[in-house]
A tleap script that builds the chain and sets N, CA, C and O, in Angstrom:
source leaprc.protein.ff14SB
mol = sequence {
  NMET LYS SER VAL PRO TYR ALA ALA THR ILE
  GLY SER LEU MET TYR ALA VAL VAL ALA THR
  ARG ALA ASP ILE ALA HIE ALA ILE GLY VAL
  VAL ARG ARG PHE MET HIE THR PRO SER GLN
  SER HIE ARG ASN THR ILE LYS HIE VAL LEU
  ARG TYR LEU VAL GLY THR LYS ASP HIE ASN
  ILE LEU LEU VAL LEU ASN LYS THR THR VAL
  VAL CVAL
}
set mol.1.N position { 0.967 -1.030 -0.045 }
set mol.1.CA position { 0.122 -0.305 0.204 }
set mol.1.C position { 1.126 0.781 0.027 }
set mol.1.O position { 0.681 1.650 -0.723 }
set mol.2.N position { 2.096 0.982 0.377 }
set mol.2.CA position { 2.957 2.499 0.232 }
set mol.2.C position { 3.236 2.754 -1.017 }
set mol.2.O position { 3.568 3.897 -1.334 }
set mol.3.N position { 3.153 1.738 -1.954 }
set mol.3.CA position { 3.597 2.350 -3.313 }
set mol.3.C position { 2.469 3.097 -3.861 }
set mol.3.O position { 2.678 3.724 -4.900 }
set mol.4.N position { 1.146 3.137 -3.262 }
set mol.4.CA position { 0.364 3.833 -3.915 }
set mol.4.C position { -0.238 5.044 -3.172 }
set mol.4.O position { -0.863 4.879 -2.124 }
set mol.5.N position { -0.106 5.885 -3.550 }
set mol.5.CA position { -0.888 7.527 -3.219 }
set mol.5.C position { -1.994 7.063 -2.110 }
set mol.5.O position { -2.798 6.323 -2.677 }
set mol.6.N position { -2.330 7.238 -0.703 }
set mol.6.CA position { -3.152 7.635 -0.267 }
set mol.6.C position { -4.328 8.554 -0.813 }
set mol.6.O position { -5.428 8.003 -0.837 }
set mol.7.N position { -4.264 9.955 -1.286 }
set mol.7.CA position { -5.079 10.590 -1.802 }
set mol.7.C position { -5.608 9.805 -3.243 }
set mol.7.O position { -6.753 9.668 -3.676 }
set mol.8.N position { -4.868 9.549 -3.555 }
set mol.8.CA position { -5.580 8.668 -5.418 }
set mol.8.C position { -6.402 7.511 -4.996 }
set mol.8.O position { -7.376 7.166 -5.665 }
set mol.9.N position { -6.029 6.865 -3.856 }
set mol.9.CA position { -7.185 5.556 -3.649 }
set mol.9.C position { -8.476 6.122 -3.162 }
set mol.9.O position { -9.603 5.723 -3.454 }
set mol.10.N position { -8.114 7.223 -2.287 }
set mol.10.CA position { -9.101 7.710 -1.653 }
set mol.10.C position { -10.359 8.437 -2.536 }
set mol.10.O position { -11.569 8.420 -2.312 }
set mol.11.N position { -9.539 9.124 -3.698 }
set mol.11.CA position { -10.302 9.894 -5.035 }
set mol.11.C position { -10.582 8.737 -5.832 }
set mol.11.O position { -11.348 9.147 -6.705 }
set mol.12.N position { -10.365 7.439 -6.017 }
set mol.12.CA position { -10.869 6.558 -6.537 }
set mol.12.C position { -11.936 5.437 -6.355 }
set mol.12.O position { -12.561 4.715 -7.131 }
set mol.13.N position { -11.863 5.646 -4.559 }
set mol.13.CA position { -13.303 5.042 -3.803 }
set mol.13.C position { -14.463 6.237 -3.757 }
set mol.13.O position { -15.636 5.920 -3.955 }
set mol.14.N position { -14.218 7.164 -3.578 }
set mol.14.CA position { -14.882 8.366 -3.917 }
set mol.14.C position { -15.725 8.250 -5.326 }
set mol.14.O position { -16.948 8.283 -5.462 }
set mol.15.N position { -14.674 8.100 -6.372 }
set mol.15.CA position { -15.894 8.464 -7.371 }
set mol.15.C position { -16.680 6.569 -7.366 }
set mol.15.O position { -17.862 6.578 -7.708 }
set mol.16.N position { -16.338 5.717 -7.162 }
set mol.16.CA position { -17.130 4.400 -7.083 }
set mol.16.C position { -18.725 4.271 -5.937 }
set mol.16.O position { -19.731 3.562 -5.939 }
set mol.17.N position { -18.178 5.424 -5.052 }
set mol.17.CA position { -19.204 5.847 -3.897 }
set mol.17.C position { -20.174 6.627 -4.568 }
set mol.17.O position { -21.334 6.315 -4.300 }
set mol.18.N position { -20.027 7.490 -5.311 }
set mol.18.CA position { -20.969 8.087 -6.233 }
set mol.18.C position { -21.377 7.635 -7.459 }
set mol.18.O position { -22.337 8.230 -7.950 }
set mol.19.N position { -20.852 6.661 -8.128 }
set mol.19.CA position { -21.144 6.299 -9.137 }
set mol.19.C position { -21.807 4.887 -8.343 }
set mol.19.O position { -23.028 5.016 -8.252 }
set mol.20.N position { -21.464 3.988 -7.936 }
set mol.20.CA position { -21.907 2.805 -7.902 }
set mol.20.C position { -22.456 2.186 -6.735 }
set mol.20.O position { -23.582 1.750 -6.498 }
set mol.21.N position { -21.126 2.263 -5.881 }
set mol.21.CA position { -20.820 1.956 -4.479 }
set mol.21.C position { -21.316 2.532 -3.257 }
set mol.21.O position { -20.556 2.798 -2.325 }
set mol.22.N position { -22.993 2.811 -3.203 }
set mol.22.CA position { -22.760 3.339 -1.697 }
set mol.22.C position { -22.760 2.815 -0.651 }
set mol.22.O position { -22.775 3.362 0.451 }
set mol.23.N position { -22.743 1.608 -0.916 }
set mol.23.CA position { -22.611 1.053 0.415 }
set mol.23.C position { -21.477 1.121 1.151 }
set mol.23.O position { -21.532 0.535 2.233 }
set mol.24.N position { -20.129 1.850 0.784 }
set mol.24.CA position { -18.655 2.097 1.178 }
set mol.24.C position { -18.853 3.698 1.728 }
set mol.24.O position { -17.867 4.217 2.252 }
set mol.25.N position { -19.946 4.387 1.634 }
set mol.25.CA position { -19.815 5.639 1.685 }
set mol.25.C position { -19.332 5.897 3.189 }
set mol.25.O position { -18.279 6.531 3.254 }
set mol.26.N position { -19.822 5.579 4.232 }
set mol.26.CA position { -19.637 5.940 5.370 }
set mol.26.C position { -18.397 5.506 5.695 }
set mol.26.O position { -17.772 6.406 6.256 }
set mol.27.N position { -17.621 4.245 5.548 }
set mol.27.CA position { -16.055 3.939 5.538 }
set mol.27.C position { -15.222 5.112 4.931 }
set mol.27.O position { -14.613 5.876 5.680 }
set mol.28.N position { -15.192 5.264 3.494 }
set mol.28.CA position { -14.370 6.020 2.985 }
set mol.28.C position { -14.924 7.847 3.231 }
set mol.28.O position { -14.209 8.720 2.739 }
set mol.29.N position { -15.880 8.148 3.810 }
set mol.29.CA position { -15.943 9.590 4.263 }
set mol.29.C position { -15.150 9.577 5.208 }
set mol.29.O position { -14.281 10.437 5.071 }
set mol.30.N position { -15.022 8.742 6.480 }
set mol.30.CA position { -14.120 8.856 7.300 }
set mol.30.C position { -12.642 8.829 7.145 }
set mol.30.O position { -11.899 9.556 7.805 }
set mol.31.N position { -12.269 8.049 6.337 }
set mol.31.CA position { -10.593 8.116 6.048 }
set mol.31.C position { -10.443 9.241 5.344 }
set mol.31.O position { -9.454 9.972 5.407 }
set mol.32.N position { -11.272 9.388 4.758 }
set mol.32.CA position { -11.195 10.501 3.706 }
set mol.32.C position { -10.693 11.959 4.714 }
set mol.32.O position { -9.735 12.664 4.396 }
set mol.33.N position { -11.291 12.129 5.570 }
set mol.33.CA position { -10.813 13.037 6.614 }
set mol.33.C position { -9.251 13.097 6.920 }
set mol.33.O position { -8.759 14.127 7.380 }
set mol.34.N position { -8.556 12.069 6.678 }
set mol.34.CA position { -6.942 12.017 7.490 }
set mol.34.C position { -6.154 11.929 6.178 }
set mol.34.O position { -5.073 11.340 6.203 }
set mol.35.N position { -6.609 12.474 5.014 }
set mol.35.CA position { -5.781 12.509 3.684 }
set mol.35.C position { -4.449 13.000 3.961 }
set mol.35.O position { -3.416 12.519 3.497 }
set mol.36.N position { -4.559 14.235 4.943 }
set mol.36.CA position { -3.044 14.833 5.321 }
set mol.36.C position { -2.286 14.125 5.702 }
set mol.36.O position { -1.282 13.826 5.054 }
set mol.37.N position { -2.541 13.699 6.769 }
set mol.37.CA position { -1.752 12.534 7.645 }
set mol.37.C position { -2.416 11.222 8.204 }
set mol.37.O position { -2.927 11.118 9.319 }
set mol.38.N position { -2.324 10.213 7.225 }
set mol.38.CA position { -2.649 9.285 7.078 }
set mol.38.C position { -2.184 8.207 7.942 }
set mol.38.O position { -1.208 7.774 7.329 }
set mol.39.N position { -2.336 7.395 9.202 }
set mol.39.CA position { -1.999 6.509 10.280 }
set mol.39.C position { -2.187 5.002 9.720 }
set mol.39.O position { -3.157 4.731 9.013 }
set mol.40.N position { -1.262 4.084 10.050 }
set mol.40.CA position { -1.727 2.710 9.203 }
set mol.40.C position { -2.741 2.029 9.504 }
set mol.40.O position { -3.124 1.078 8.822 }
set mol.41.N position { -3.425 2.514 10.790 }
set mol.41.CA position { -4.714 2.111 10.822 }
set mol.41.C position { -6.074 2.804 9.671 }
set mol.41.O position { -7.251 2.443 9.664 }
set mol.42.N position { -5.565 3.643 8.972 }
set mol.42.CA position { -6.214 4.130 8.018 }
set mol.42.C position { -5.718 3.326 6.650 }
set mol.42.O position { -6.465 3.075 5.705 }
set mol.43.N position { -4.528 3.027 6.717 }
set mol.43.CA position { -4.066 2.392 5.272 }
set mol.43.C position { -4.934 1.413 5.823 }
set mol.43.O position { -5.807 1.253 4.970 }
set mol.44.N position { -5.189 0.588 6.902 }
set mol.44.CA position { -5.594 -0.818 7.162 }
set mol.44.C position { -7.054 -0.831 6.237 }
set mol.44.O position { -7.413 -1.489 5.260 }
set mol.45.N position { -7.766 0.355 7.152 }
set mol.45.CA position { -9.102 0.175 6.782 }
set mol.45.C position { -9.338 0.244 4.752 }
set mol.45.O position { -10.060 -0.465 4.050 }
set mol.46.N position { -8.614 1.125 4.444 }
set mol.46.CA position { -8.420 1.225 3.021 }
set mol.46.C position { -8.339 -0.030 2.135 }
set mol.46.O position { -9.029 -0.403 1.186 }
set mol.47.N position { -7.134 -0.628 2.836 }
set mol.47.CA position { -6.935 -2.382 2.269 }
set mol.47.C position { -8.062 -3.119 2.672 }
set mol.47.O position { -8.399 -3.990 1.869 }
set mol.48.N position { -8.852 -2.996 3.862 }
set mol.48.CA position { -10.132 -3.628 4.282 }
set mol.48.C position { -10.946 -3.513 2.961 }
set mol.48.O position { -11.021 -4.371 2.081 }
set mol.49.N position { -11.585 -2.198 2.989 }
set mol.49.CA position { -12.621 -1.830 2.134 }
set mol.49.C position { -12.581 -2.372 0.681 }
set mol.49.O position { -13.543 -2.897 0.120 }
set mol.50.N position { -10.669 -2.075 -0.163 }
set mol.50.CA position { -10.715 -2.843 -1.408 }
set mol.50.C position { -10.752 -3.903 -1.291 }
set mol.50.O position { -11.393 -4.239 -2.286 }
set mol.51.N position { -10.412 -5.184 -0.516 }
set mol.51.CA position { -10.708 -6.761 -0.080 }
set mol.51.C position { -12.363 -6.441 -0.320 }
set mol.51.O position { -12.973 -6.714 -1.354 }
set mol.52.N position { -12.734 -6.025 0.459 }
set mol.52.CA position { -14.674 -5.912 0.419 }
set mol.52.C position { -15.338 -5.722 -1.033 }
set mol.52.O position { -16.299 -6.404 -1.391 }
set mol.53.N position { -14.686 -4.643 -1.913 }
set mol.53.CA position { -14.952 -4.585 -2.892 }
set mol.53.C position { -14.933 -5.930 -3.645 }
set mol.53.O position { -15.904 -6.566 -4.057 }
set mol.54.N position { -13.334 -6.294 -3.758 }
set mol.54.CA position { -13.170 -7.759 -4.534 }
set mol.54.C position { -14.272 -8.275 -4.591 }
set mol.54.O position { -15.025 -8.294 -5.564 }
set mol.55.N position { -14.533 -8.983 -2.962 }
set mol.55.CA position { -15.247 -9.861 -2.301 }
set mol.55.C position { -16.634 -10.065 -3.083 }
set mol.55.O position { -17.132 -11.126 -3.459 }
set mol.56.N position { -17.236 -8.440 -3.257 }
set mol.56.CA position { -18.541 -8.094 -3.493 }
set mol.56.C position { -18.824 -7.764 -5.041 }
set mol.56.O position { -19.925 -7.399 -5.452 }
set mol.57.N position { -17.741 -7.931 -5.803 }
set mol.57.CA position { -18.004 -7.225 -6.970 }
set mol.57.C position { -19.219 -7.923 -7.549 }
set mol.57.O position { -20.030 -7.161 -8.077 }
set mol.58.N position { -19.415 -8.787 -7.556 }
set mol.58.CA position { -20.932 -9.503 -8.348 }
set mol.58.C position { -22.167 -9.729 -7.928 }
set mol.58.O position { -23.048 -10.494 -8.320 }
set mol.59.N position { -22.067 -8.529 -6.610 }
set mol.59.CA position { -23.741 -8.347 -5.830 }
set mol.59.C position { -24.195 -7.157 -6.610 }
set mol.59.O position { -23.526 -6.141 -6.799 }
set mol.60.N position { -25.061 -7.327 -6.919 }
set mol.60.CA position { -26.025 -6.373 -7.690 }
set mol.60.C position { -27.043 -5.622 -6.793 }
set mol.60.O position { -27.172 -6.015 -5.633 }
set mol.61.N position { -27.756 -4.601 -7.226 }
set mol.61.CA position { -28.852 -4.386 -6.286 }
set mol.61.C position { -30.456 -4.197 -6.991 }
set mol.61.O position { -30.797 -3.618 -8.023 }
set mol.62.N position { -31.099 -4.801 -6.163 }
set mol.62.CA position { -32.377 -5.410 -7.424 }
set mol.62.C position { -33.307 -3.809 -6.963 }
set mol.62.O position { -33.290 -3.370 -5.813 }
set mol.63.N position { -33.945 -3.235 -7.942 }
set mol.63.CA position { -35.107 -2.412 -8.009 }
set mol.63.C position { -36.260 -2.733 -8.382 }
set mol.63.O position { -36.392 -2.780 -9.605 }
set mol.64.N position { -37.102 -2.960 -7.806 }
set mol.64.CA position { -38.369 -3.507 -8.437 }
set mol.64.C position { -39.140 -1.892 -7.986 }
set mol.64.O position { -39.143 -1.280 -6.918 }
set mol.65.N position { -39.673 -1.619 -9.163 }
set mol.65.CA position { -40.572 -0.435 -9.893 }
set mol.65.C position { -41.715 -0.929 -10.334 }
set mol.65.O position { -41.570 -1.596 -11.359 }
set mol.66.N position { -43.111 -0.826 -9.829 }
set mol.66.CA position { -44.292 -1.330 -10.740 }
set mol.66.C position { -44.160 -2.101 -11.483 }
set mol.66.O position { -44.083 -1.846 -12.684 }
set mol.67.N position { -44.076 -3.637 -10.842 }
set mol.67.CA position { -43.547 -4.719 -11.748 }
set mol.67.C position { -42.555 -4.977 -12.786 }
set mol.67.O position { -42.572 -5.836 -13.667 }
set mol.68.N position { -41.740 -4.135 -12.542 }
set mol.68.CA position { -40.854 -3.454 -13.398 }
set mol.68.C position { -39.672 -3.780 -12.584 }
set mol.68.O position { -39.653 -3.431 -11.404 }
set mol.69.N position { -38.428 -4.584 -13.241 }
set mol.69.CA position { -37.401 -4.794 -12.303 }
set mol.69.C position { -36.207 -4.578 -12.845 }
set mol.69.O position { -35.810 -5.366 -13.703 }
set mol.70.N position { -35.388 -3.447 -12.442 }
set mol.70.CA position { -34.293 -3.044 -12.789 }
set mol.70.C position { -33.264 -3.631 -11.815 }
set mol.70.O position { -33.484 -3.903 -10.634 }
set mol.71.N position { -31.511 -3.871 -12.821 }
set mol.71.CA position { -30.707 -4.542 -11.745 }
set mol.71.C position { -29.672 -3.242 -12.257 }
set mol.71.O position { -29.337 -2.750 -13.334 }
set mol.72.N position { -29.371 -2.996 -10.715 }
set mol.72.CA position { -28.278 -1.834 -10.888 }
set mol.72.C position { -26.723 -2.518 -10.373 }
set mol.72.O position { -25.704 -1.828 -10.406 }
savepdb mol mol.pdb
quit
């Protein structure tokens, strides 16, 4: 994780939150506050979120609107 810039990783995850992954919004919002002075626990949290995303990449949100199914 040291070879990957912390701020760039947070930026990529913020894009994912806005575009498709609202389930990680709180975690990313918390670690985003420490962009200037991230500690090892913040980096570990980012690693955990990335592992979570890899493990749930095949999960979808299913919306049912007036008997019309929309998969997001």
